[in-house]
ZAFI-470586 format. One line per 3 residues: their letters; for each residue x, y, z of N, C-alpha, C. Coordinates in steps of 0.02 Angstrom, whole numbers, plus 50000, padded with zeros to 5 digits. Layout:
a) X,Y,Z,X,Y,Z,X,Y,Z | ...
***
This chain:
mta) 50042,49940,50000,50000,50000,50000,50044,50062,50000 | 50031,50109,49957,50070,50170,49955,50050,50216,50011 | 50093,50266,50025,50077,50314,50077,50015,50353,50059
ens) 50008,50371,49995,49951,50410,49973,49886,50370,49984 | 49887,50306,49966,49828,50265,49974,49810,50256,50047 | 49861,50248,50091,49847,50238,50161,49815,50298,50193
agp) 49824,50357,50164,49795,50417,50192,49727,50434,50162 | 49703,50394,50115,49640,50408,50082,49581,50388,50125 | 49521,50395,50096,49460,50377,50133,49462,50305,50159
ggp) 49449,50297,50223,49451,50231,50253,49520,50208,50274 | 49572,50246,50257,49640,50227,50275,49661,50258,50341 | 49719,50238,50367,49742,50266,50431,49767,50337,50423
mld) 49758,50378,50475,49786,50445,50474,49860,50443,50495 | 49877,50393,50537,49946,50384,50557,49967,50313,50539 | 50023,50307,50504,50046,50241,50482,50122,50238,50494
irg) 50141,50205,50549,50212,50197,50567,50236,50131,50539 | 50291,50134,50500,50315,50075,50466,50388,50061,50484 | 50399,50006,50518,50467,49983,50532,50510,50034,50567
lsi) 50483,50069,50616,50520,50123,50650,50571,50094,50699 | 50634,50110,50688,50688,50093,50734,50722,50157,50756 | 50740,50160,50819,50772,50220,50846,50834,50199,50885
rfk) 50889,50235,50874,50950,50226,50911,50969,50292,50945 | 50988,50288,51008,51009,50347,51045,51085,50346,51053 | 51116,50402,51038,51188,50409,51049,51199,50434,51121
tdy) 51236,50395,51160,51248,50412,51230,51323,50411,51244 | 51340,50431,51305,51410,50428,51326,51435,50356,51332 | 51389,50309,51333,51407,50238,51341,51402,50201,51274
gvl) 51392,50238,51221,51386,50207,51155,51317,50216,51125 | 51304,50184,51069,51240,50188,51035,51194,50134,51061 | 51134,50153,51084,51086,50107,51112,51026,50099,51065
dvl) 51007,50037,51051,50947,50024,51012,50886,50028,51058 | 50842,50076,51045,50785,50089,51089,50721,50061,51060 | 50709,50070,50995,50652,50041,50961,50676,49996,50904
dgv) 50640,49942,50892,50660,49894,50841,50600,49876,50797 | 50596,49907,50738,50546,49888,50688,50474,49896,50710 | 50458,49951,50744,50390,49962,50768,50345,49984,50710
smr) 50289,49950,50702,50239,49969,50652,50171,49973,50686 | 50133,50025,50670,50065,50031,50698,50026,50080,50656 | 49959,50074,50659,49914,50118,50623,49862,50146,50670
vfp) 49842,50208,50657,49788,50240,50695,49740,50270,50645 | 49676,50254,50652,49624,50277,50607,49586,50336,50637 | 49556,50378,50596,49517,50434,50622,49462,50410,50669
gem) 49455,50445,50726,49402,50428,50774,49415,50367,50815 | 49475,50338,50811,49491,50276,50846,49536,50291,50906 | 49523,50256,50962,49567,50259,51020,49609,50196,51022
tal) 49674,50204,51015,49721,50148,51015,49764,50151,51077 | 49771,50096,51112,49813,50094,51172,49882,50067,51156 | 49932,50096,51187,50000,50072,51183,50020,50055,51255
vge) 50025,49990,51270,50032,49968,51339,50097,49931,51350 | 50117,49928,51413,50178,49894,51432,50207,49927,51494 | 50257,49894,51523,50289,49921,51583,50331,49982,51565
sgc) 50351,50018,51617,50397,50075,51607,50463,50049,51578 | 50490,50087,51530,50552,50067,51499,50545,50025,51438 | 50483,50015,51413,50472,49973,51354,50473,50012,51289
gks) 50474,50079,51291,50479,50118,51230,50415,50153,51209 | 50364,50154,51252,50300,50183,51232,50306,50258,51221 | 50334,50294,51270,50340,50367,51263,50387,50386,51206
vti) 50441,50348,51198,50488,50361,51143,50452,50356,51076 | 50407,50308,51070,50371,50298,51007,50328,50358,50989 | 50287,50381,51036,50242,50436,51019,50279,50503,51015
qsv) 50334,50510,51052,50373,50571,51046,50406,50576,50977 | 50421,50518,50948,50452,50518,50881,50402,50541,50828 | 50336,50531,50840,50285,50554,50793,50288,50630,50786
mrl) 50304,50665,50842,50309,50737,50841,50382,50760,50834 | 50428,50712,50828,50500,50726,50821,50523,50772,50877 | 50513,50749,50939,50532,50788,50997,50602,50771,51023
hde) 50634,50722,50993,50701,50703,51015,50754,50750,50987 | 50811,50750,51018,50867,50791,50995,50898,50759,50933 | 50878,50785,50874,50899,50754,50812,50969,50774,50791
krq) 50997,50825,50821,51064,50846,50803,51117,50804,50838 | 51104,50786,50901,51157,50754,50940,51138,50685,50968 | 51074,50669,50970,51055,50610,51010,51024,50553,50971
vvy) 50978,50566,50926,50937,50513,50898,50952,50500,50825 | 50945,50436,50805,50950,50415,50735,50887,50375,50720 | 50850,50396,50667,50788,50362,50648,50800,50316,50589
dge) 50764,50260,50588,50757,50218,50529,50683,50200,50523 | 50658,50195,50462,50587,50181,50452,50549,50241,50427 | 50483,50237,50431,50440,50290,50405,50382,50303,50454
iff) 50363,50367,50459,50305,50387,50499,50261,50430,50455 | 50210,50399,50424,50165,50435,50380,50106,50464,50420 | 50097,50529,50414,50039,50562,50443,50002,50597,50387
kgr) 49941,50573,50374,49901,50598,50319,49939,50595,50253 | 49977,50541,50244,50011,50530,50180,50080,50561,50174 | 50102,50598,50226,50168,50630,50223,50214,50598,50275
dvl) 50275,50583,50255,50323,50554,50301,50353,50610,50343 | 50334,50613,50407,50355,50669,50450,50431,50668,50461 | 50463,50611,50452,50535,50608,50462,50573,50644,50406
klt) 50537,50659,50351,50569,50694,50295,50548,50768,50291 | 50507,50791,50337,50484,50860,50336,50538,50907,50364 | 50536,50969,50341,50582,51019,50367,50559,51042,50437
rse) 50602,51080,50470,50584,51104,50537,50522,51148,50535 | 50518,51191,50486,50460,51236,50481,50396,51196,50466 | 50402,51145,50424,50343,51103,50411,50321,51065,50473
mra) 50369,51043,50514,50351,51008,50576,50319,51056,50626 | 50343,51118,50628,50312,51166,50674,50239,51179,50657 | 50222,51175,50593,50153,51185,50573,50109,51126,50594
irg) 50139,51067,50601,50101,51008,50621,50095,51003,50696 | 50150,51016,50732,50149,51010,50805,50099,51059,50836 | 50056,51034,50877,50008,51076,50911,49948,51094,50869
gei) 49956,51091,50803,49901,51105,50758,49865,51043,50737 | 49899,51000,50699,49868,50938,50676,49880,50880,50724 | 49937,50882,50759,49952,50830,50809,49966,50865,50875
ami) 49932,50844,50928,49942,50874,50994,49959,50819,51044 | 49988,50840,51100,50012,50791,51149,49995,50813,51219 | 49974,50765,51260,49965,50776,51332,50019,50737,51367
fqd) 50058,50770,51409,50114,50738,51443,50093,50710,51511 | 50137,50670,51540,50121,50635,51602,50107,50683,51660 | 50152,50729,51671,50148,50772,51730,50119,50839,51712
sfs) 50057,50852,51734,50024,50914,51716,50059,50974,51746 | 50091,50967,51804,50123,51024,51836,50185,51046,51796 | 50224,50998,51772,50283,51016,51733,50265,51038,51662
sld) 50203,51024,51640,50181,51046,51574,50162,51120,51574 | 50151,51148,51633,50131,51218,51639,50186,51257,51674 | 50196,51319,51653,50247,51361,51684,50219,51392,51748
pif) 50251,51379,51805,50223,51402,51869,50222,51477,51879 | 50261,51514,51839,50265,51587,51851,50218,51627,51805 | 50181,51593,51762,50134,51627,51718,50063,51604,51733
rie) 50016,51649,51726,49946,51632,51735,49923,51584,51680 | 49868,51550,51694,49840,51504,51645,49822,51541,51580 | 49797,51601,51587,49778,51641,51528,49838,51651,51482
dql) 49895,51671,51509,49955,51684,51469,49976,51622,51430 | 49971,51564,51462,49994,51503,51430,49943,51476,51379 | 49880,51483,51395,49829,51459,51349,49824,51503,51287
lec) 49836,51568,51295,49832,51613,51237,49885,51598,51185 | 49941,51568,51206,49993,51550,51158,49968,51495,51110 | 49918,51458,51131,49893,51402,51091,49831,51421,51049
vpe) 49806,51481,51059,49745,51502,51024,49759,51511,50949 | 49715,51488,50905,49726,51497,50832,49731,51571,50814 | 49765,51585,50759,49778,51654,50740,49714,51693,50726
dak) 49664,51660,50697,49603,51697,50681,49564,51718,50743 | 49578,51686,50800,49545,51706,50862,49584,51760,50899 | 49644,51778,50874,49686,51828,50907,49677,51898,50878
rtq) 49627,51907,50836,49618,51973,50804,49605,52027,50856 | 49571,52009,50909,49560,52056,50964,49579,52020,51029 | 49599,52060,51079,49618,52031,51143,49558,51997,51176
sga) 49500,52028,51171,49441,51999,51203,49420,51935,51167 | 49429,51934,51100,49411,51874,51063,49456,51816,51081 | 49521,51828,51089,49567,51776,51109,49551,51750,51179
rdy) 49534,51797,51223,49519,51777,51292,49454,51736,51294 | 49405,51757,51255,49342,51720,51252,49354,51649,51226 | 49398,51643,51175,49413,51577,51147,49447,51533,51200
aas) 49495,51563,51237,49529,51525,51290,49479,51502,51342 | 49433,51546,51361,49382,51527,51411,49337,51471,51385 | 49321,51474,51321,49278,51422,51292,49313,51354,51293
mle) 49380,51354,51284,49417,51291,51287,49416,51262,51357 | 49421,51305,51408,49416,51281,51476,49347,51252,51490 | 49296,51285,51464,49229,51258,51473,49221,51191,51438
rvg) 49252,51183,51381,49246,51120,51343,49274,51062,51382 | 49325,51074,51422,49355,51019,51461,49326,51016,51532 | 49270,51049,51543,49234,51041,51606,49257,51084,51664
ine) 49289,51141,51650,49312,51186,51703,49260,51241,51713 | 49233,51245,51773,49184,51297,51789,49218,51364,51801 | 49181,51417,51795,49207,51486,51804,49271,51497,51765
pyl) 49269,51488,51699,49331,51489,51660,49368,51556,51662 | 49332,51612,51665,49367,51676,51666,49405,51686,51732 | 49378,51659,51785,49414,51661,51849,49476,51616,51846
rlr) 49468,51557,51816,49525,51511,51812,49581,51538,51768 | 49563,51578,51717,49615,51606,51674,49663,51650,51712 | 49640,51680,51767,49681,51726,51806,49723,51690,51858
qyp) 49714,51625,51865,49750,51587,51916,49817,51562,51890 | 49860,51545,51938,49924,51513,51923,49915,51437,51931 | 49958,51397,51899,49951,51324,51904,49951,51298,51976
fem) 49991,51329,52020,49994,51304,52089,49930,51317,52128 | 49886,51357,52101,49822,51370,52134,49769,51318,52114 | 49787,51272,52072,49739,51221,52048,49758,51152,52073
sgg) 49709,51108,52076,49721,51038,52093,49753,51002,52033 | 49778,50941,52046,49809,50903,51992,49761,50888,51935 | 49699,50871,51952,49649,50857,51900,49632,50919,51860
mrq) 49630,50977,51893,49615,51040,51858,49672,51058,51811 | 49734,51049,51834,49791,51064,51791,49792,51018,51730 | 49774,50955,51740,49773,50910,51683,49720,50930,51632
rva) 49663,50955,51657,49611,50980,51611,49637,51040,51572 | 49675,51083,51605,49704,51140,51570,49752,51116,51515 | 49793,51066,51532,49839,51038,51483,49802,51009,51423
iam) 49745,50977,51436,49704,50949,51382,49675,51006,51340 | 49652,51059,51373,49625,51117,51337,49678,51147,51291 | 49740,51152,51315,49793,51179,51274,49806,51133,51214
als) 49804,51068,51225,49817,51021,51171,49762,51024,51118 | 49700,51038,51139,49644,51037,51092,49629,51105,51061 | 49665,51156,51081,49646,51225,51063,49648,51238,50988
rgp) 49688,51200,50949,49692,51211,50877,49658,51156,50837 | 49617,51117,50871,49579,51065,50836,49620,51012,50803 | 49665,50978,50841,49706,50926,50810,49665,50867,50787
sll) 49690,50832,50737,49657,50771,50714,49687,50709,50747 | 49745,50716,50779,49776,50660,50815,49800,50685,50883 | 49780,50650,50936,49799,50667,51004,49842,50611,51032
lad) 49901,50629,51058,49946,50582,51090,49942,50594,51165 | 49916,50546,51202,49906,50553,51274,49955,50506,51311 | 50006,50536,51340,50059,50497,51373,50044,50490,51447
ept) 50012,50436,51466,49992,50423,51535,49962,50485,51567 | 49906,50509,51540,49878,50574,51562,49849,50574,51632 | 49844,50516,51665,49815,50514,51732,49866,50498,51786
tal) 49931,50501,51768,49983,50487,51817,49977,50535,51876 | 49984,50508,51937,49985,50547,51999,49917,50577,52018 | 49864,50558,51983,49797,50581,52001,49761,50526,52040
dvt) 49716,50547,52085,49679,50496,52123,49628,50462,52077 | 49601,50407,52101,49561,50363,52058,49500,50399,52030 | 49467,50439,52070,49407,50474,52047,49424,50523,51991
iqa) 49478,50561,52000,49498,50610,51949,49523,50574,51887 | 49558,50517,51896,49579,50478,51838,49519,50460,51793 | 49466,50437,51825,49407,50417,51787,49376,50476,51751
qvm) 49375,50535,51783,49347,50595,51752,49388,50616,51692 | 49455,50615,51699,49499,50636,51644,49492,50589,51585 | 49491,50523,51598,49485,50475,51544,49417,50479,51509
eli) 49365,50492,51547,49299,50500,51517,49298,50562,51473 | 49332,50615,51495,49336,50676,51456,49372,50663,51390 | 49428,50628,51391,49464,50613,51330,49422,50571,51283
rel) 49386,50523,51312,49343,50480,51271,49286,50520,51239 | 49256,50566,51277,49202,50608,51249,49228,50651,51192 | 49287,50681,51202,49316,50724,51150,49334,50683,51088
nrd) 49357,50622,51099,49372,50578,51044,49309,50564,51002 | 49254,50551,51036,49191,50538,51000,49163,50601,50967 | 49163,50657,51004,49131,50718,50979,49171,50750,50923
lgm) 49238,50748,50927,49280,50783,50878,49307,50736,50824 | 49299,50671,50833,49323,50624,50783,49398,50619,50780 | 49433,50635,50835,49505,50631,50836,49529,50558,50840
gvi) 49586,50545,50811,49621,50484,50826,49660,50495,50890 | 49664,50445,50933,49698,50451,50998,49744,50391,51008 | 49805,50405,51029,49850,50353,51054,49857,50364,51128
lvt) 49835,50315,51167,49838,50319,51240,49896,50275,51264 | 49947,50305,51292,50002,50269,51321,49986,50256,51395 | 49988,50192,51415,49970,50176,51483,49997,50107,51501
hdl) 50000,50094,51566,50015,50026,51589,49955,49996,51625 | 49899,50032,51623,49839,50013,51659,49789,49981,51611 | 49785,49914,51613,49740,49879,51567,49667,49889,51585
avv) 49653,49907,51648,49584,49921,51667,49559,49983,51630 | 49601,50034,51624,49584,50094,51586,49575,50077,51512 | 49619,50036,51486,49616,50016,51415,49550,49981,51401
set) 49528,49937,51445,49467,49899,51433,49406,49943,51430 | 49408,50001,51462,49350,50045,51465,49350,50099,51411 | 49407,50111,51379,49412,50169,51335,49433,50154,51263
cer) 49470,50101,51251,49502,50092,51185,49472,50035,51146 | 49481,50039,51079,49458,49986,51034,49513,49936,51018 | 49573,49962,51007,49630,49919,50989,49687,49931,51038
alv) 49730,49881,51043,49787,49887,51088,49850,49857,51056 | 49906,49889,51069,49971,49862,51050,50012,49856,51113 | 50041,49797,51123,50080,49783,51183,50154,49789,51164
myl) 50191,49830,51201,50262,49840,51188,50304,49808,51243 | 50360,49778,51222,50408,49754,51270,50478,49767,51243 | 50516,49806,51279,50586,49819,51264,50597,49841,51191
gqi) 50555,49889,51169,50565,49919,51103,50532,49883,51045 | 50495,49829,51059,50461,49793,51006,50387,49787,51020 | 50346,49785,50967,50276,49767,50974,50273,49691,50980
vee) 50248,49665,51036,50245,49592,51045,50175,49565,51033 | 50124,49609,51034,50057,49586,51018,50015,49645,50996 | 49971,49633,50947,49923,49682,50924,49856,49647,50917
asv) 49803,49678,50944,49737,49646,50943,49684,49697,50961 | 49621,49678,50950,49567,49717,50979,49572,49709,51055 | 49546,49758,51091,49551,49755,51164,49516,49693,51191
gdm) 49458,49675,51162,49423,49616,51184,49464,49552,51176 | 49495,49544,51117,49537,49485,51106,49598,49484,51151 | 49629,49542,51162,49688,49544,51204,49672,49523,51275
ldr) 49615,49545,51302,49597,49529,51370,49570,49458,51378 | 49534,49434,51328,49503,49368,51332,49550,49312,51309 | 49590,49326,51258,49633,49275,51229,49703,49303,51215
pah) 49740,49323,51267,49807,49349,51255,49851,49296,51221 | 49887,49317,51169,49926,49269,51129,50000,49271,51145 | 50024,49318,51185,50094,49322,51202,50101,49315,51278
pyt) 50152,49279,51302,50160,49270,51374,50165,49336,51413 | 50193,49387,51383,50198,49451,51417,50129,49482,51425 | 50088,49480,51372,50020,49504,51377,49981,49465,51429
lgl) 49990,49399,51429,49957,49356,51478,49975,49377,51549 | 50038,49393,51560,50059,49416,51626,50028,49482,51646 | 50023,49528,51598,49991,49592,51612,49918,49583,51630
vrs) 49883,49540,51592,49812,49528,51604,49802,49495,51673 | 49843,49447,51689,49836,49412,51753,49851,49457,51812 | 49889,49510,51802,49907,49554,51857,49852,49605,51874
ipq) 49797,49605,51835,49742,49650,51851,49704,49623,51911 | 49695,49662,51964,49658,49637,52023,49586,49619,52005 | 49563,49562,52030,49496,49538,52016,49449,49560,52072
leg) 49395,49595,52053,49347,49618,52103,49291,49568,52115 | 49282,49520,52070,49230,49470,52077,49261,49400,52075 | 49224,49352,52103,49247,49283,52103,49297,49270,52158
pkp) 49324,49210,52160,49372,49192,52213,49436,49234,52207 | 49460,49256,52263,49520,49298,52264,49583,49254,52272 | 49634,49266,52231,49696,49228,52239,49731,49247,52304
erl) 49771,49201,52330,49807,49215,52391,49858,49272,52380 | 49882,49276,52320,49933,49326,52306,49922,49355,52236 | 49928,49420,52229,49920,49453,52164,49975,49431,52117
yai) 49956,49413,52056,50004,49390,52007,50052,49446,51987 | 50115,49429,51978,50165,49478,51956,50214,49444,51909 | 50234,49480,51856,50284,49454,51810,50352,49456,51844
egm) 50388,49401,51842,50452,49398,51876,50503,49444,51842 | 50548,49471,51882,50603,49511,51856,50582,49582,51837 | 50627,49616,51803,50616,49685,51782,50635,49694,51709
vpl) 50609,49748,51679,50627,49763,51609,50701,49782,51607 | 50742,49748,51569,50813,49766,51566,50824,49832,51529 | 50883,49859,51537,50901,49920,51502,50915,49904,51429
pgq) 50909,49955,51384,50921,49941,51312,50988,49909,51298 | 51039,49926,51337,51106,49898,51326,51113,49827,51350 | 51061,49800,51382,51064,49732,51409,51022,49682,51369
itr) 51004,49700,51308,50963,49655,51267,51003,49594,51247 | 50972,49535,51255,51005,49472,51239,50980,49444,51173 | 51009,49389,51152,50988,49357,51089,50919,49327,51097
gcr) 50887,49313,51040,50822,49280,51040,50765,49326,51060 | 50713,49297,51088,50655,49336,51111,50676,49379,51169 | 50658,49443,51167,50679,49489,51219,50645,49475,51286
fap) 50588,49441,51284,50553,49426,51346,50574,49359,51376 | 50613,49320,51340,50630,49252,51361,50660,49249,51431 | 50705,49294,51452,50734,49288,51519,50682,49293,51575
rcr) 50623,49320,51562,50571,49327,51613,50512,49281,51601 | 50515,49241,51548,50456,49202,51526,50458,49131,51555 | 50403,49111,51587,50399,49044,51616,50386,48991,51563
yal) 50369,49012,51502,50355,48965,51447,50414,48960,51398 | 50470,48991,51413,50525,48995,51365,50556,48926,51351 | 50572,48914,51287,50607,48855,51264,50679,48874,51247
prc) 50724,48826,51239,50792,48843,51217,50793,48884,51153 | 50746,48869,51108,50743,48906,51045,50730,48981,51057 | 50690,48996,51108,50671,49065,51123,50732,49108,51141
cee) 50783,49076,51168,50843,49112,51189,50894,49119,51132 | 50879,49088,51075,50926,49089,51019,50898,49124,50957 | 50834,49115,50943,50804,49141,50883,50752,49195,50899
tpe) 50752,49249,50862,50705,49304,50873,50641,49292,50833 | 50584,49287,50867,50521,49275,50831,50497,49338,50796 | 50461,49328,50741,50430,49383,50705,50358,49391,50729
lrp) 50328,49449,50714,50257,49460,50730,50216,49419,50681 | 50178,49370,50706,50141,49323,50664,50066,49328,50676 | 50025,49318,50624,49952,49319,50633,49930,49263,50680
vqg) 49879,49278,50721,49850,49229,50766,49781,49210,50741 | 49736,49258,50742,49669,49250,50714,49640,49319,50704 | 49602,49327,50650,49574,49392,50636,49628,49445,50629
sqs) 49620,49498,50667,49669,49553,50665,49721,49547,50720 | 49720,49491,50757,49767,49482,50812,49833,49452,50787 | 49888,49476,50813,49954,49449,50796,49999,49452,50857
arc) 50050,49409,50859,50094,49407,50917,50164,49386,50896 | 50213,49405,50936,50283,49389,50923,50305,49334,50973 | 50291,49272,50955,50306,49217,51001,50313,49152,50962
wri) 50358,49108,50985,50366,49042,50953,50313,48993,50976 | 50278,49007,51031,50232,48959,51061,50159,48983,51061 | 50140,49019,51009,50072,49044,51005,50022,48985,51009
gef) 49974,48992,51055,49922,48942,51063,49941,48883,51107 | 50001,48884,51138,50024,48827,51178,50018,48840,51253 | 49998,48900,51274,49995,48913,51346,49927,48942,51365
***
């Protein structure tokens, strides 16, 4: 399929093909991503799940080319957005896309906002040019964005500083800033980190409502499969820089095809039925990029590993329907 065709009616708005990323460090060149491919369609919420250190944030940051391209990062592969490979765009062309057509919500709402400026000053920087013709028009637009994300008394909130708001309120402001120019793709990098459970649910419901109402494509980066089950249609599971499983959320939760996915699903606390004596946990920790071994990257932590798994690297293979997994023992566990 050509890039032009993939961006046409019914095609994906984002099409990542074989993306590999290497970081230049003081300790040498580290392979961070290895052949990552994924698609996001208009109006679809796609989850990117996995433990910390698996490459989820690196993947979505590469879509906006937020890495230090002069000194740190080397890209291989293609990232087509609406038929254009963003890795081949100039800096000025990327500036037109960032914040306009593609927007991002970061993990920490407090660090996303400047503590010494009022909310009004920061939100006005994101207001479209046609709304800036008058100062009152720009302010009214900023207030309307706060209302859209469920903030009461928006004109009062515009005069406040970030430290005068709760964590949930600051995250809503960050979402308002991300949506202010009507993006068609929203990248949400663990947007409920450090929020209490009630506020988490409110923020996720807000993102879901905006996804439905505005028809945005959304990539939700998270390690919380309970959130994924309530909000997303498709999920991609990442482990140590590779996609190890891709499936609809229902298939992933009901019939996980990769041992790592199975471990993530089993680690979800069960509120109904008999309670296990001990909550399931995947043994070990995600290794650093410089500690990658031969064969399957999950093999050192996998209870189903065979000798072959430690020698040969499996490819992503079809399982059934749209589900695929990177494992030598698909259907055996």
